[in-house]
PAZAPA-4460 file (N, C-alpha, C; in steps of 0.05 Angstrom, whole numbers, plus 32768, in hexadecimal, padded with zeros to 4 digits):
% residues 214
    n_x    n_y    n_z   ca_x   ca_y   ca_z    c_x    c_y    c_z   seq   type   mol
   8010   7FE8   8000   8000   7FFF   7FFF   8012   801A   8001     1      M     A
   800A   802D   7FF1   8018   8044   7FF0   800F   8059   8006     2      E     A
   8016   8055   801E   8009   8063   8035   800A   807F   8033     3      E     A
   8020   808B   802D   8022   80A8   802A   8011   80B4   8017     4      S     A
   800D   80A6   7FFE   7FFD   80B0   7FEB   7FDF   80B2   7FF1     5      F     A
   7FD4   809A   8001   7FB9   809D   8008   7FB5   80B0   801F     6      W     A
   7FC7   80B3   8031   7FC5   80C6   8047   7FC4   80E2   803D     7      R     A
   7FD5   80E7   802A   7FD5   8102   801D   7FB9   8109   8010     8      Q     A
   7FAF   80F5   8002   7F95   80F8   7FF4   7F80   8100   8007     9      R     A
   7F80   80F3   801E   7F68   80FA   8034   7F72   8114   803F    10      W     A
   7F8B   811B   8045   7F92   8134   804F   7F88   814A   803E    11      D     A
   7F8E   8147   8025   7F85   815A   8011   7F67   8158   8006    12      D     A
   7F59   8146   8011   7F40   813E   8006   7F3C   813B   7FE9    13      Q     A
   7F51   812C   7FDE   7F50   8127   7FC3   7F43   810B   7FC1    14      I     A
   7F2A   810D   7FC4   7F1B   80EF   7FC8   7F05   80E7   7FB4    15      I     A
   7F0E   80EC   7F9D   7EF9   80E9   7F86   7EF0   80CD   7F85    16      G     A
   7EFE   80BB   7F92   7EF5   809E   7F8F   7EDD   809B   7FA3    17      F     A
   7ED7   80B2   7FB7   7EC1   80AE   7FC7   7EA8   80B6   7FBC    18      H     A
   7E94   80A1   7FC2   7E7A   80A7   7FB9   7E66   80B0   7FCE    19      R     A
   7E57   80C5   7FCD   7E44   80CD   7FE1   7E2B   80BB   7FE2    20      D     A
   7E27   80AA   7FCB   7E0F   809A   7FCB   7E19   807D   7FC7    21      A     A
   7E07   8069   7FD1   7E0C   804E   7FCF   7E13   8045   7FB2    22      V     A
   7E26   8037   7FAE   7E31   802F   7F95   7E19   801F   7F88    23      N     A
   7E10   8025   7F71   7DFA   8018   7F61   7E01   7FF7   7F5E    24      P     A
   7E16   7FF2   7F59   7E1E   7FD5   7F55   7E16   7FC5   7F71    25      A     A
   7E1C   7FD2   7F86   7E18   7FC5   7FA1   7DFA   7FC4   7FA4    26      L     A
   7DEA   7FD8   7F9C   7DCE   7FD8   7F9E   7DC2   7FBF   7F8F    27      E     A
   7DCC   7FBE   7F78   7DC3   7FAA   7F65   7DC8   7F8C   7F6D    28      R     A
   7DDF   7F89   7F7A   7DE7   7F6F   7F80   7DEB   7F68   7F9E    29      Y     A
   7DE4   7F79   7FAF   7DE6   7F71   7FCE   7DD8   7F58   7FD4    30      A     A
   7DC3   7F52   7FC5   7DB4   7F39   7FCD   7DC3   7F22   7FC5    31      D     A
   7DD7   7F24   7FB7   7DEA   7F0C   7FB1   7DFE   7F05   7FC9    32      R     A
   7DFE   7F17   7FDD   7E0E   7F10   7FF8   7DFE   7F02   8007    33      L     A
   7E06   7EEC   8016   7DF8   7EDD   802B   7DE9   7EEF   803E    34      P     A
   7DCF   7EE9   8043   7DC0   7EF8   8058   7DCF   7EF9   8070    35      D     A
   7DD2   7F10   807E   7DDC   7F14   8099   7DFA   7F0F   8099    36      G     A
   7E08   7F09   8082   7E25   7F04   8081   7E35   7F19   808B    37      A     A
   7E49   7F15   8099   7E60   7F25   80A5   7E6D   7F31   808C    38      R     A
   7E6E   7F4B   8085   7E7A   7F55   806E   7E95   7F66   8075    39      V     A
   7EAA   7F5C   8065   7EC1   7F6D   8067   7EC1   7F82   8050    40      L     A
   7EC8   7F9B   8055   7ECD   7FAF   803F   7EE8   7FBB   8041    41      V     A
   7EF8   7FAE   8031   7F14   7FB6   8032   7F19   7FD3   8025    42      P     A
   7F2D   7FE4   802E   7F32   7FFD   8023   7F19   800C   8020    43      L     A
   7F0B   8010   803A   7EF0   8018   803A   7EEE   8036   8038    44      A     A
   7F01   8043   803F   7EFE   8062   803F   7EE7   806B   8052    45      G     A
   7ED7   807B   8049   7EC0   8083   805B   7EA6   807C   8049    46      K     A
   7EA8   8063   803D   7E92   805D   8029   7E76   805B   8037    47      S     A
   7E63   8065   802B   7E46   8062   8034   7E3C   8047   802F    48      V     A
   7E4A   8039   801E   7E44   801C   8019   7E42   800D   8033    49      D     A
   7E56   8013   8043   7E55   8005   805F   7E3C   8007   806C    50      M     A
   7E31   801F   806E   7E17   8026   807C   7E00   8013   806E    51      T     A
   7DFE   8016   8050   7DED   8005   8042   7DEC   7FE9   804A    52      F     A
   7E05   7FDC   804C   7E07   7FC2   8053   7DFD   7FBC   8070    53      L     A
   7E06   7FCE   8080   7DFB   7FCD   809F   7DDE   7FCC   809E    54      A     A
   7DD3   7FDD   8091   7DB4   7FE0   8091   7DA5   7FCA   8087    55      Q     A
   7DB7   7FB6   8075   7DA8   7F9F   806C   7DAE   7F88   807D    56      R     A
   7DB7   7F8E   8095   7DBD   7F79   80AA   7DD6   7F6B   80AA    57      G     A
   7DE8   7F78   809C   7E03   7F6A   809B   7E16   7F77   80B3    58      H     A
   7E22   7F68   80C4   7E39   7F73   80D3   7E4E   7F7A   80C0    59      P     A
   7E59   7F95   80C1   7E69   7F9E   80AE   7E85   7FA4   80BC    60      V     A
   7E9C   7F9C   80AF   7EB7   7FA3   80B8   7EC5   7FAF   80A2    61      V     A
   7ECA   7FC9   80A6   7EDA   7FD8   8090   7EF9   7FDD   809A    62      G     A
   7F09   7FD7   8087   7F25   7FDA   808D   7F31   7FF5   807C    63      V     A
   7F3B   8008   8087   7F44   801F   8079   7F60   802A   8083    64      E     A
   7F73   802E   8075   7F8D   8037   807C   7F8C   8051   808A    65      L     A
   7F7A   8063   807F   7F7B   807F   808A   7F69   8083   80A0    66      V     A
   7F70   8088   80B8   7F5B   808B   80D0   7F49   80A1   80CD    67      E     A
   7F52   80B5   80C0   7F41   80CC   80BE   7F2A   80C4   80AB    68      R     A
   7F2A   80B5   8098   7F14   80AC   8089   7EFE   80A0   809A    69      A     A
   7F09   808F   80AE   7EF7   807F   80C0   7EE9   8094   80D3    70      I     A
   7EF5   80A8   80DE   7EEC   80BA   80EF   7ED7   80CA   80DF    71      I     A
   7EDD   80D2   80C7   7ECC   80E2   80B5   7EB1   80D0   80B0    72      D     A
   7EB6   80B5   80AC   7E9B   80A4   80A7   7E8A   80A6   80BC    73      Y     A
   7E93   80A3   80D5   7E7D   80A3   80EB   7E73   80BF   80F0    74      F     A
   7E82   80D3   80ED   7E7A   80EF   80F1   7E66   80F4   80DD    75      A     A
   7E69   80ED   80C3   7E54   80F2   80B0   7E3A   80E3   80B3    76      E     A
   7E3D   80CE   80C2   7E25   80BE   80C7   7E17   80C7   80E2    77      R     A
   7E24   80D9   80EF   7E1A   80E4   8109   7E1D   80CE   811D    78      G     A
   7E2D   80BB   811C   7E33   80A5   8130   7E4D   80AC   813E    79      V     A
   7E4A   80AA   8159   7E62   80A9   816D   7E69   808F   8170    80      T     A
   7E81   8086   8162   7E89   806B   8167   7E94   8060   8182    81      P     A
   7E92   804A   8188   7EA1   803F   819F   7EBE   8036   8195    82      E     A
   7ED1   803C   81A7   7EEB   8034   81A2   7EED   8018   81AB    83      S     A
   7EF6   8001   8197   7EFA   7FE8   819D   7F17   7FE2   819D    84      K     A
   7F25   7FF5   81A1   7F44   7FF0   81A3   7F53   8009   8193    85      G     A
   7F6C   8007   8190   7F7B   801B   8181   7F72   801B   8165    86      E     A
   7F67   8032   8159   7F60   8035   813E   7F49   8023   8135    87      G     A
   7F3A   8019   8149   7F23   8007   8141   7F09   8012   814F    88      V     A
   7EF5   801A   813D   7EDD   8029   8144   7EC9   8018   813C    89      Y     A
   7EB0   801A   814A   7E98   800C   8146   7E7F   801C   814A    90      A     A
   7E6C   8019   8138   7E51   8029   813E   7E40   8025   8127    91      G     A
   7E27   8026   8128   7E14   8024   8113   7E15   800A   8101    92      G     A
   7E1F   7FF5   8111   7E20   7FDC   8100   7E3A   7FDB   80F2    93      G     A
   7E4E   7FEA   80F5   7E66   7FEA   80E5   7E7D   7FEC   80F8    94      V     A
   7E91   7FD9   80F5   7EAA   7FDA   8103   7EC0   7FE4   80EE    95      E     A
   7ED1   7FF6   80F7   7EE3   7FFF   80E3   7F00   7FFE   80F1    96      A     A
   7F12   7FF5   80E0   7F2C   7FF0   80EA   7F40   8006   80DA    97      W     A
   7F4E   8015   80E6   7F60   8027   80D9   7F7B   8015   80D7    98      A     A
   7F7D   8008   80C3   7F94   7FF6   80BD   7F9D   7FF5   80A0    99      R     A
   7FB2   7FF0   8099   7FBA   7FE5   8081   7FAC   7FCB   807D   100      D     A
   7F9E   7FC6   8067   7F8F   7FAB   8066   7FA2   7F94   8067   101      V     A
   7FBA   7F96   805E   7FD0   7F82   805D   7FD6   7F79   807B   102      F     A
   7FD4   7F8B   8090   7FDE   7F88   80A9   7FC8   7F78   80B9   103      D     A
   7FB1   7F72   80B0   7F9D   7F65   80C1   7F94   7F4D   80B1   104      V     A
   7F91   7F37   80C1   7F8C   7F1D   80B3   7F75   7F0E   80C5   105      G     A
   7F70   7EF4   80BF   7F5D   7EE8   80CF   7F61   7EE8   80EB   106      P     A
   7F79   7EE6   80F2   7F7E   7EE8   8111   7F74   7F02   811E   107      S     A
   7F74   7F18   8111   7F67   7F2F   811B   7F4A   7F34   8114   108      E     A
   7F43   7F2E   80FC   7F28   7F35   80F4   7F15   7F1D   80F3   109      L     A
   7F20   7F05   80F3   7F10   7EED   80EF   7F0B   7EE9   80D1   110      G     A
   7EFB   7EDA   80C7   7EF3   7ED6   80AC   7ED8   7EE0   80A7   111      T     A
   7ECE   7EE2   8090   7EB9   7EF1   8085   7EA8   7EDE   8073   112      F     A
   7E8F   7EE2   8076   7E7B   7ECF   8062   7E7C   7EE1   8048   113      E     A
   7E82   7EFE   8047   7E80   7F0E   8031   7E96   7F24   8032   114      A     A
   7E9F   7F2D   8018   7EAF   7F40   8017   7EA2   7F55   8001   115      V     A
   7EA1   7F6D   8005   7E9B   7F83   7FF0   7EB2   7F93   7FEA   116      Y     A
   7EB9   7F91   7FD1   7ED3   7F9E   7FC7   7ECD   7FB3   7FB0   117      D     A
   7EC7   7FC9   7FB4   7EC3   7FDF   7F9E   7EDE   7FEE   7F9A   118      R     A
   7EED   7FF4   7FAF   7F03   8005   7FAE   7F1E   7FFD   7FB5   119      A     A
   7F21   7FE0   7FB6   7F38   7FD1   7FC1   7F49   7FCB   7FAD   120      G     A
   7F42   7FB6   7F9C   7F53   7FAD   7F87   7F5A   7FC4   7F71   121      L     A
   7F47   7FD6   7F6B   7F4D   7FE9   7F57   7F5F   8000   7F61   122      I     A
   7F63   8001   7F7D   7F75   8013   7F88   7F91   800E   7F8A   123      A     A
   7F96   7FF4   7F84   7FB4   7FE8   7F88   7FC1   7FE7   7F6E   124      L     A
   7FDC   7FE9   7F70   7FEA   7FE9   7F56   7FEF   7FCB   7F50   125      T     A
   7FF3   7FC0   7F34   7FF4   7FA7   7F2F   8007   7F96   7F3D   126      P     A
   8019   7FA0   7F48   802D   7F8F   7F57   8022   7F8A   7F74   127      D     A
   800E   7F96   7F7D   8002   7F92   7F97   7FE9   7F80   7F95   128      Q     A
   7FDD   7F7C   7F7E   7FC3   7F6E   7F7B   7FC4   7F52   7F80   129      R     A
   7FD6   7F44   7F79   7FD8   7F28   7F7D   7FD6   7F20   7F9A   130      E     A
   7FE8   7F2E   7FA9   7FEB   7F2C   7FC6   7FCF   7F33   7FD4   131      R     A
   7FC3   7F4A   7FCC   7FAB   7F54   7FD4   7F95   7F3C   7FD0   132      Y     A
   7F95   7F31   7FB9   7F7E   7F1D   7FB4   7F80   7F06   7FC5   133      A     A
   7F9C   7EFC   7FC9   7F9F   7EE6   7FDD   7F94   7EED   7FF8   134      R     A
   7F9E   7F07   8000   7F96   7F0E   801C   7F79   7F12   8021   135      H     A
   7F6A   7F19   8009   7F4D   7F1C   800E   7F40   7F00   800F   136      I     A
   7F4B   7EEC   7FFF   7F40   7ED3   8000   7F48   7EC4   801A   137      L     A
   7F5A   7ECD   8026   7F63   7EC1   8042   7F4D   7EC9   8057   138      S     A
   7F41   7EDF   8054   7F2C   7EEB   8065   7F11   7EE0   805E   139      L     A
   7F0D   7ED5   8048   7EF3   7ECB   803F   7EEF   7EB0   8045   140      L     A
   7EDB   7EA9   8055   7ED7   7E8C   805C   7ED0   7E7B   8043   141      A     A
   7ED5   7E62   8044   7ECD   7E50   802E   7EAF   7E52   802B   142      P     A
   7EA9   7E58   8011   7E8C   7E5D   800A   7E83   7E79   800A   143      G     A
   7E97   7E8B   8017   7E8F   7EA6   8017   7E92   7EB2   7FFC   144      G     A
   7E84   7ECB   7FFC   7E81   7ED5   7FE1   7E8D   7EF3   7FE2   145      R     A
   7E9D   7EFA   7FCC   7EAA   7F13   7FC9   7E9A   7F21   7FB2   146      L     A
   7E8F   7F39   7FB7   7E81   7F49   7FA2   7E94   7F5F   7F9C   147      L     A
   7EA2   7F5C   7F83   7EBA   7F6B   7F78   7EB0   7F7D   7F62   148      L     A
   7EB7   7F95   7F66   7EB1   7FAB   7F50   7ECB   7FB6   7F44   149      V     A
   7ECF   7FB0   7F2A   7EEA   7FBD   7F21   7EE5   7FD1   7F08   150      T     A
   7EF8   7FDE   7F02   7EFA   7FEE   7EE8   7F0E   7FE5   7ED6   151      L     A
   7F06   7FE8   7EBB   7F1E   7FE2   7EA7   7F1F   7FF7   7E92   152      D     A
   7F35   7FFF   7E8A   7F37   8012   7E78   7F55   8011   7E6C   153      Y     A
   7F5C   8023   7E59   7F78   8023   7E4E   7F8A   802E   7E5F   154      D     A
   7F97   8021   7E70   7FAA   8029   7E86   7FBE   803C   7E7A   155      Q     A
   7FC6   8037   7E61   7FD9   804A   7E50   7FD1   8068   7E4F   156      A     A
   7FB8   806A   7E52   7FAB   8086   7E4D   7FA6   8095   7E68   157      K     A
   7FA6   8086   7E80   7FA2   8093   7E95   7FB0   8080   7EAF   158      M     A
   7FBE   8090   7EBD   7FC9   8080   7ED6   7FB3   807F   7EEC   159      S     A
   7FB4   806A   7EFB   7FA1   8068   7F11   7FAE   8076   7F2A   160      G     A
   7F9F   8074   7F40   7F88   8065   7F44   7F6F   8075   7F3C   161      P     A
   7F58   8068   7F36   7F55   804B   7F35   7F63   803D   7F1F   162      P     A
   7F71   8027   7F25   7F7E   8018   7F0F   7F6C   8006   7F01   163      H     A
   7F76   7FFF   7EE6   7F66   7FF0   7ED4   7F6A   7FD2   7EDD   164      A     A
   7F55   7FC2   7EE1   7F57   7FA6   7EE5   7F45   7F97   7ED1   165      V     A
   7F54   7F87   7EC0   7F4A   7F7A   7EAB   7F3D   7F61   7EB4   166      A     A
   7F26   7F57   7EA4   7F19   7F3C   7EAD   7F30   7F26   7EB4   167      P     A
   7F43   7F26   7E9F   7F56   7F10   7EA2   7F67   7F10   7EBD   168      E     A
   7F69   7F29   7ECA   7F79   7F2C   7EE0   7F67   7F22   7EF8   169      E     A
   7F4E   7F29   7EF8   7F3C   7F1E   7F0B   7F39   7EFE   7F0C   170      V     A
   7F3B   7EF2   7EF2   7F3D   7ED6   7EF0   7F56   7ECC   7EFD   171      E     A
   7F6E   7ED7   7EF6   7F87   7ECD   7EFE   7F8A   7ED1   7F1B   172      R     A
   7F7E   7EE2   7F29   7F81   7EE6   7F46   7F6E   7ED7   7F57   173      H     A
   7F56   7ECE   7F4C   7F43   7EC0   7F5E   7F3C   7EA6   7F54   174      Y     A
   7F3F   7E9F   7F3A   7F34   7E88   7F31   7F3E   7E6D   7F3E   175      A     A
   7F58   7E6C   7F47   7F64   7E59   7F53   7F58   7E4E   7F6B   176      G     A
   7F48   7E62   7F7B   7F3E   7E5A   7F96   7F1F   7E5E   7F92   177      A     A
   7F13   7E67   7F80   7EFA   7E71   7F82   7EEB   7E70   7F65   178      A     A
   7ED1   7E6F   7F64   7EC0   7E73   7F4C   7EBB   7E90   7F48   179      T     A
   7EBA   7E95   7F30   7EB8   7EB3   7F27   7E9F   7EB5   7F13   180      I     A
   7E8B   7EC5   7F1D   7E73   7ECB   7F0D   7E73   7EE7   7F05   181      E     A
   7E72   7EEF   7EEC   7E73   7F0A   7EE2   7E55   7F14   7EE5   182      V     A
   7E4D   7F26   7EF5   7E32   7F30   7EFB   7E2B   7F44   7EE6   183      L     A
   7E3E   7F54   7EDE   7E39   7F69   7EC8   7E54   7F75   7EC0   184      E     A
   7E54   7F7E   7EA6   7E68   7F8E   7E9E   7E5D   7FA4   7E8C   185      R     A
   7E61   7FBD   7E92   7E53   7FD3   7E82   7E69   7FE8   7E7E   186      R     A
   7E64   7FF8   7E67   7E73   8010   7E63   7E6B   8029   7E76   187      A     A
   7E7D   8035   7E82   7E75   804A   7E93   7E83   8065   7E8C   188      V     A
   7E91   8069   7E77   7EA1   8080   7E71   7E8F   8098   7E73   189      I     A
   7E77   8095   7E6A   7E64   80AC   7E68   7E5B   80B5   7E84   190      E     A
   7E5E   80A3   7E97   7E57   80AB   7EB0   7E6F   80B5   7EC0   191      E     A
   7E84   80B7   7EB3   7EA0   80BC   7EC1   7EAB   80D3   7EB2   192      E     A
   7EA2   80EB   7EAD   7EAF   80FE   7E9B   7ECB   8107   7EA9   193      P     A
   7ED0   8104   7EC2   7EEA   810B   7ECC   7F01   80F9   7EBF   194      R     A
   7EF9   80DD   7EBB   7F0C   80CD   7EAD   7F0D   80D2   7E90   195      F     A
   7EF9   80D9   7E83   7EF9   80E0   7E65   7F0B   80FA   7E64   196      A     A
   7F0A   810C   7E78   7F1B   8124   7E76   7F38   811D   7E7A   197      A     A
   7F3C   8107   7E84   7F59   80FE   7E88   7F63   80ED   7E6D   198      R     A
   7F53   80EA   7E5A   7F5A   80DE   7E41   7F51   80C6   7E3C   199      G     A
   7F3E   80BA   7E4C   7F33   80A0   7E46   7F1B   80A3   7E34   200      L     A
   7F1A   808F   7E20   7F04   808E   7E0F   7EF1   8074   7E14   201      D     A
   7EF9   8067   7E26   7EE7   804E   7E30   7EEF   8047   7E4D   202      W     A
   7EDB   803F   7E5D   7EE1   8032   7E79   7ECA   8020   7E7B   203      M     A
   7ED1   8006   7E83   7EBE   7FF3   7E8B   7EBC   7FEF   7EA8   204      D     A
   7EA5   7FEA   7EB3   7EA1   7FE1   7ED1   7E99   7FC6   7ECE   205      E     A
   7EA4   7FB4   7EE1   7E9B   7F97   7EE1   7E95   7F93   7EFE   206      A     A
   7E81   7F82   7F00   7E7A   7F79   7F1C   7E7D   7F5A   7F1B   207      V     A
   7E89   7F4E   7F30   7E8E   7F33   7F31   7E85   7F27   7F4A   208      Y     A
   7E79   7F0F   7F4B   7E74   7F00   7F62   7E88   7EE8   7F67   209      L     A
   7E99   7EEA   7F79   7EAF   7ED6   7F7C   7EAA   7EC5   7F94   210      I     A
   7EA6   7EAC   7F91   7E9F   7E9C   7FA7   7EB9   7E8A   7FB2   211      T     A
   7EC1   7E8A   7FC7   7EDA   7E78   7FCE   7ED2   7E5B   7FD0   212      R     A
   7EE0   7E4B   7FC4   7EDB   7E31   7FC4   7EEF   7E20   7FD8   213      Q     A
   7F05   7E2A   7FDE   7F19   7E1F   7FF0   7F2A   7E32   7FFB   214      R     A
***
């Protein structure tokens, strides 16, 4: 993880990746997650998606490198969180850990019946993603489901984050231990003028349901 980069982004409030509304892909496919499943949200930021999942009856655990993002998340919800330890906060059905996701594993977090990843894999550089995928699978219980949202585009025309993740890469990282179902793939460049302004002429969003087999 490029810790200084992300901390500076939050300090400067350059957080274009943050959405003030629930991600439409999550709204469309949340029912594909097991009912009442404990859900991990890696690289969570201050995502309102965590609130959405909690309101659907999921115990939610967010992991976010920058503690300020977690503090802002609870403040913006009007929730005064309980301290569960250094850098660990809980309130409103959400527990949030101020940690590098690579530094917390099953011994700290336990395992999860579900993972929701909208801003994790695409935030990482290619050299980090194989390790990240293995780590996420280690946190997902056998039979557990990962709802993964990715973006794909011509990386030669724009540097990330968000980084381009092609379907072949998703297959390479997850197929050995899981089944992969493509829920949808659609063109989104017309919905993302900020990326068109940076030189992109196409961008696709894909949503995968990945079920751990072993």
